[in-house]
N, C-alpha and C positions, 0 to 999 in steps of 0.2 A: 497579396497571394490573388484577391480578387481583380486588382488591376493589370495584373500580369495574364490573367487569363482572358480578359477583355481585350487587351492588346494582342495576344494571341488570334482570338476571334475577328478582330479587327483586320489583321493581316492576311487570316484566310479568306475572310470576305474581299479583300482587296484582290487577293489574286483569283478568287471566284470570277468577281466584275470584269477584270483585265481579261482574262479567258474569255467570258461571254461576250464582251464588245469587240475580241477580236475576231470573232464568228463573221462579223459583219463589217466592221471598220479597221483598216489596220491602225489600232489605238496603240500598239507597242511602240511604235515608230515617233511616237509622239510625248508619251505620257508612261510613267513607269509608277503605277498606284501602289504594289508593295515598296519598291524603296522609298516613296512618302512615307509610309506606314512605318518602315523601319526607322527612317530619320528622326519622326515624331517619336517613336519609341525611345531611341537612344537621346535625344534631348531632354527626355522627361525622366527618364528612369535613370540613366548613367552608363558607366562603362562596361559593367559586364551584362548587363540587359540589353545595352547598345548591341554589343559582339554577337548575342544570341539573336537577338531581331534581326541584324544585320544576314549574319549567317543564313538563319530559316529563310528568310527573303529571298536569299540567291540560291539558297540550294532548291527550295519549292518553284521558283520561277524557272529553274533550268529543268526541273523534273516536268512541270506542265507545259512550258513552252519550248523546250529543246533547245535551249542556247550552245549545244555542241558538247563538250566534257565536263562530266559533273564536277562540280567543286571549284571551277575557276570563279564562277559569279560569286559562290556562296563566302570563298576567301577574300577577294576583293572586298565583299560589306561586311565581312567580320571586321577586317581591317578598318574601314570608314566607321562601323557602327562604333568601334571602340573609340576612334578619333572624334566621334561628335558625341558620344557620352562623357569623354574627358571635356570637350569643349561646353556641354550643355551644364557639367557639374561644377565647371569653373566662373561660366559667365551667365549671365541673366539674359537670354538672347528673347526679346520680346519686340514687337512692332513687325508691321509689314516689310518693310525695307531691308531690317537685316535679315529674316525670315527667306524673304524672296532670293536674294544675292547668295545668302547660305543653300536653299535648295537648288539655285542653278549652279552653283560650284558643285554639290556633291553630284549632281546629274551629269556634268562634264566629266568630272574624276571617273565615275564610275563606267562610263561610257568609252573613255579613250584607255581608261586601266585595261577593259576587256579586249579593245581593238591592240593595245599594245602586247597583252599576255599571250592571247588567242594563238598566234603564229607560233609560238614556241611549242604547242602541243598540235601541229600540224592543222590547224582551222582558219578559214578564212572569214573573219566576221564582217558584218556591214560595214563599211568605211561610210562615215558620215562627213560630208564638207561644212566648212565653217559655218556656212548659212544654214545648213539643218542641225548642224550642233547647236547654234545659237537657238533657233526656233525651239528644239526638242527642250532646251533648257528653260528657257521662256515659258511654254505650256505646262511643263513639269512644275517649275516654280508657282505659278498663277493657280494649278489646281491643288498644288500643296499649301497655299496659303489659305483656301477655303477650306480642306479638311482640316488643317491644324484650327480654325476657328470653330469648326463642328466638334471637334474632339474636346478643346478646352470649354467651351459651351456645355457639352454634356458631364464632362469631368467636374463643372462648376455646380451642378445639380444636386441635391441631398439624394442619399440613397434611400 
């Protein structure tokens, strides 16, 4: 229970930090901190927690940053959270290289899924070029590796 509350606090902190940074720099174009936290949550806690963390990440991001119709990002991240939780509970994903490529893949899937689904609701989302998508994925994955290391370092400390 305590671990879930800490993960929820980390998600809220990531949302607030992203919102604060977005006031000065267009950070949302390059990194998605709530997605990184939701990915870590799913990998470390399993399918159900991954679905909850993913959907909360999407819904709160939409609420705070206004990405269009409420629920599209939440639905995408719910499915991603389940898949990542399933993956994390079946395979031990450690090391920088596997995590980097996993975060890169999750970023691309999340962004492209939103681009593909949004027109069905009459929205015109930002279309990323392949180069911009690659840059976004690499930055998000790099930031994610740092955050994963910090989360695990904190998790390893005795309470």
